[in-house]
Structure formats: C-alpha cells, structure tokens
N, C-alpha and C positions, 0 to 999 in steps of 0.2 A: 504494501498500498504505499502509495506517496502522500507525504506529508508538506501542511502549507508550506514549510519552510521550502522543501524542495522544489516542490509546485514556483514556487518564489523565486527559485533562483533560475530555474528551468528557461521560467517566462523575463524575466530580467537577462540570462542571457542572451533568449531568441529574440527578446525585440532590443534590445541596447538601451534597458531601461532599469537603472538603479534599483536594486531589491526592494530598495526604504520605497520608492514608490511605489512596485508593483505591489509588495503586503498592505500598504494604507488602500489601494487600490481594489486589493480584492478585500479585505474585512470588510470597506464601504458597501460592496457589491452582494457578500452574505447580508449584510446587516438589512440593505433595501428589498433584497430579495425573503426577507424574515419577514418586513414590514410591509410588504405587497401581500402575501398570500397571509396575512393576519387580517390584513383588511381584504379579504376573499380575491383576490387578483388572481389573475392566472396571465404569470411571467414564461414569457417564450425567447433562448436567447437562440436565437438564428445560428445553426451548427452543433449545438450544443442541447437541445432542449425547452421541456414545456416544464414548470414546478407547478404545481397548485396540491390544494385542500379539498377533501369530498366527505363530506359526511356521508354517515350507513345511521340508517333508524335501524332501531331495536326490532327483532321482530318473537314471534314465538309459533313453532309448526308442532303441529300435533298430529300424531300417526294414523294415521285412516288405510283401512282395507289392507291391498296389498302391501304399500310403504311400513306397515307398521315393523316389521320383520328387519326393516335398516334402525330402529331407535329400539336401546337397551332397555329393557324390559317396557315397550309402549307409554312411557314418560314423555311427555311434552316437551321440551327442550327452545330455551330461549337463544337470544342474543343480545348483546345490551348495545345501545349507539354508539357509536365511534367514531373518530377522526383518523383519518389518514391521509399521511404525506405523499404526496405522487411527483415524480420524475419520470418523464414518459423522453426517451434519448432521443436527441430528431436523428432522421436517418442519414446523416454524414458521419454521425459518429457509428452506429450499426457497420456502419459500410469501410470504414478504416478499421474499425476492429476484428470485422467478420473477413475481410481480406475478398477478392476476387473469387 
C-alpha cells in the first residue's frame, strides 16, 4: 500500500512541484471531498472515479412458503439502516490496472 508520504513524493517528482505544496494540495483535496460528501454531493474526479454516500433503509424479511428453508428456524431477519461510502473507479483506472 502506498502511503500519503510516498504518493506525495511520487507526485512531486512527476510534476516537479515541491513536496510541501503537493502535500497541502492532497490534504485540501481530501478535506473538500469529505465536506462535499457530507453535503450529499457526488464528486467526480475525471480519470479517478466518483465518490458518494448512499443510504440504505432497514428491511425485515419474513420467510414464507418455499423460501423458509433459507432462514434459520423460520425466524424473520431484519437489517438496520446504514450509510455506505462508495468510490466507483473510472474506466481510465480500470484500463490502466487491468492492462490490454
């Protein structure tokens, strides 16, 4: 896994921008992504992907008929409401990682 320090060093070398400047930009980017997602916005970074939060409401599943065998002792199952953070990588990322 590449650390923030390593990514900062690599970006600095590639872009010929001082490491401190790159670090400050990465921290500001992370802060802005977090704040935008907290506001409920979907953030799309071209070539990287789409960041978003998604709510899932809780549900109760009651076994009936043929599906009863899928449930332990025929007891209803409940799922709680939850919030997930998602990154859907852009096709450019998939193409580079998967290769030709």
